[in-house]
C-alpha positions in Angstrom: 144.3 117.9 65.2 147.6 116.2 66.2 147.7 114.2 69.4 150.8 113.2 71.3 149.5 110.5 73.6 152.9 109.3 74.6 153.9 112.6 76.2 152.8 112.6 79.9 153.6 115.5 82.2 155.7 114.4 85.2 156.2 117.1 87.8 155.8 119.8 85.2 158.2 118.2 82.7 157.7 115.8 79.8 159.1 112.4 80.0 159.3 112.2 76.2 162.1 114.5 74.9 160.7 115.0 71.4 157.3 116.1 72.6 156.4 119.6 71.5 153.8 120.1 74.2 152.7 117.6 76.8 149.3 118.7 77.9 147.1 115.7 78.6 144.6 114.7 76.0 146.7 115.7 73.0 147.4 119.0 71.3 147.7 120.8 68.0 151.4 121.0 67.3 151.9 124.7 66.6 148.5 126.1 67.6 149.7 127.2 71.0 152.7 129.1 69.5 151.0 130.9 66.6 147.5 131.4 67.9 145.1 129.2 66.1 144.6 126.0 64.1 144.0 127.9 60.8 147.3 129.7 61.1 149.0 126.4 61.7 147.4 124.9 58.6 148.3 127.9 56.5 152.0 127.6 57.5 151.8 123.8 56.8 150.4 124.4 53.3 153.1 127.0 52.4 155.9 124.8 53.8 154.6 121.8 51.9 154.0 123.5 48.5 156.3 126.5 48.7 153.4 128.9 47.8 149.7 129.2 48.0 146.6 131.3 47.9 143.6 131.5 50.2 141.2 129.4 48.1 143.6 126.6 47.6 144.4 126.4 51.3 140.6 126.5 52.1 140.0 123.7 49.6 142.7 121.6 51.1 141.5 121.7 54.8 137.9 120.7 55.7 137.6 123.2 58.5 139.2 126.3 57.0 137.2 128.9 55.1 138.6 131.2 52.5 138.1 134.3 54.7 139.9 132.5 57.6 142.8 131.6 55.4 143.0 135.1 53.9 142.9 136.7 57.3 145.9 134.5 58.5 147.8 135.0 55.3 147.4 138.8 55.7 148.5 138.6 59.3 151.7 136.7 58.4 152.3 139.2 55.6 152.0 142.1 58.0 154.5 140.4 60.3 156.9 140.0 57.4 157.0 136.2 57.5 155.4 135.8 54.0 155.1 138.0 51.0 152.5 138.1 48.3 152.8 138.5 44.5 149.8 139.1 42.2 149.7 136.7 39.3 146.7 137.6 37.1 143.8 138.0 39.5 145.3 135.6 42.1 147.3 136.8 45.1 150.0 134.2 45.7 151.8 134.0 49.0 155.2 132.5 49.7 158.0 132.7 52.3 159.7 136.1 52.7 163.4 135.4 52.0 164.4 138.5 53.9 162.6 137.5 57.1 165.3 137.4 59.9 164.2 134.1 61.4 163.0 132.4 58.3 165.3 129.4 58.6 164.3 128.8 62.2 160.5 129.2 61.5 160.6 126.9 58.5 162.6 124.3 60.5 159.9 124.5 63.2 157.0 124.2 60.7 158.8 121.3 58.9 159.3 119.5 62.2 155.7 119.9 63.1 154.6 118.8 59.6 156.7 115.7 59.9 155.0 115.0 63.3 151.6 114.7 61.6 150.2 111.2 61.5 150.7 109.6 58.1 147.0 109.3 57.6 146.6 113.1 58.0 149.5 113.9 55.8 148.1 111.7 53.0 144.6 113.2 53.5 145.8 116.8 53.1 149.0 116.8 51.1 148.7 114.0 48.5 146.5 115.8 46.0 147.7 116.1 42.5 148.8 119.8 41.8 149.2 119.7 38.1 147.5 117.9 35.2 148.4 114.5 34.0 150.4 114.4 30.7 148.1 113.8 27.7 148.0 110.1 26.7 149.8 108.9 29.8 148.3 105.6 31.0 146.6 105.4 34.4 
């Protein structure tokens, strides 16, 4: 969960311009816009890695199950935001280049991803995604 403690509502408006939401007590950055925390994390994963599948997304985030990730991936696919390609037995999802507002959505997701605290970014997005070269020293 992403908290924005500096943003305080003043007469219905935020005093911090860069705040995405200014409800007291902190917020999840995109959750209010897209519906739920799992959907937010699915979009973060696809933006960070360019593509993904339900099991990989569920393995990355502690509180996301495979079925929750799959449900949100399918919802975004029905909306046209992402597309899927089958590679072997794996259904791989990526951004739909034909989506009318893709540039704007990706900019919003990227901005929200950059707003994550460094600790959270390292925790979720610093895992090695490919094997180490044979014989390479640690």
